[in-house]
N, C-alpha and C positions, 0 to 999 in steps of 0.2 A: 842626780835623779834621772833615771831612764824614762824617756817619753815614748811610749809605743805609738808609732805613726801607723794609723789604720789605713785600709785600702780604699776608703771613701771619705770625702769631706762634703758637708752641706754648705752651700752658699746661696742665700735666698731660697728660692724654690727649687734649686738645682742640686741634685746629688751628683757629685763629680767623682769618678773613679780615679785612683792613683795607681799607676802601673810602672813597672820597670820595662823599658823599651830600648835595650842597648843597640840593636841592629838599626832600627829606624832612625834613631837620633845620631848615630855615628855617620850614617850616609848623609844626613843633613848638617852634620857637624854642629850639633846643638847639645847643651847640657841638660835641658829641659824644654818642655813645650806644653802649652795649655790650649784646649779647644773647648769652648763653651758650647759649641754646636754639637760636638760629639760627647760632651760631658766627660772629658778625660784630661788628666794631667799625666804626661809621660816624663819619667826621670831616667837618667843613666847613672850607674854607680861606678863606671870606669871611664877613663880617658886615655886614649892611645894605649890600651891594654893594661893600664895601671888603675888600681882602685882610687876613686876620688875620696877625699877627706869628707867625713860625715858633716862637718861644718859647711862645706861647699854644697853638698847635697841638700842639707837643711835650708840653706839660703836660696837654692834653686827652687825648692818646693814653695817656700814663702813668696818668692818672686812670682811664680805662676799663679798662686792663689790671689795675690794682689792684682794681677792682670784680670782675673775672672771678676773680682769685686769691682774693679774699674769699669769693665765692660758692662756689668749689670746695673751699676748705680750712678756712675759719673761720666765716663768717657772723656776724662780730662787730663789724666796723667800721661806724661811723656816717659819714654823708656828709661831715661836717666833718673827720673823721679822714682819709678818703680825699683830701679837698681839700688838707689840710695836707701829707700825705705826697707827694702828686704835685707840689705847688708846690716843696717842699724838694728833692725828687730832681731835678726838671727844672732848677732853679737850680744845684745841685751839678754836674750833668752839663755844663751850659752853661759853668760856671766852669772846668771841666777842658778846655775848648776843643772840646767836642763840638757840632757844628752839625748838626741834622737836616735831611735832604734827602727831601722827600716826593714827588719826581718819579716814582717807580716805583709809587705807589699808584693803581690804576685807579678810574675812576668806577663807582659801583654801577649796575648795569642796572635801569632803572625798571620 
């Protein structure tokens, strides 16, 4: 089942934009980045010029959403815990037949 990933997610009272930001993330050598202060999650769909697997992008999105949830509600999770939770959740969702579709996520304006 295809899951259309929208260009915005609501976490608490925050509407967080989701954008593709290839250039900025490649410079920083990141797969994804979240900023609660700017209300944005940035994703990259490529690594070293090659397309990234949808599973990896989906896991990165979940990872960044978990960071935002942690910052808003707990401030207790370590990076390794966020990584483990996002990996496990992405795997579980994919095993349920959920296939993410990132086609509606716009490029971030530079």
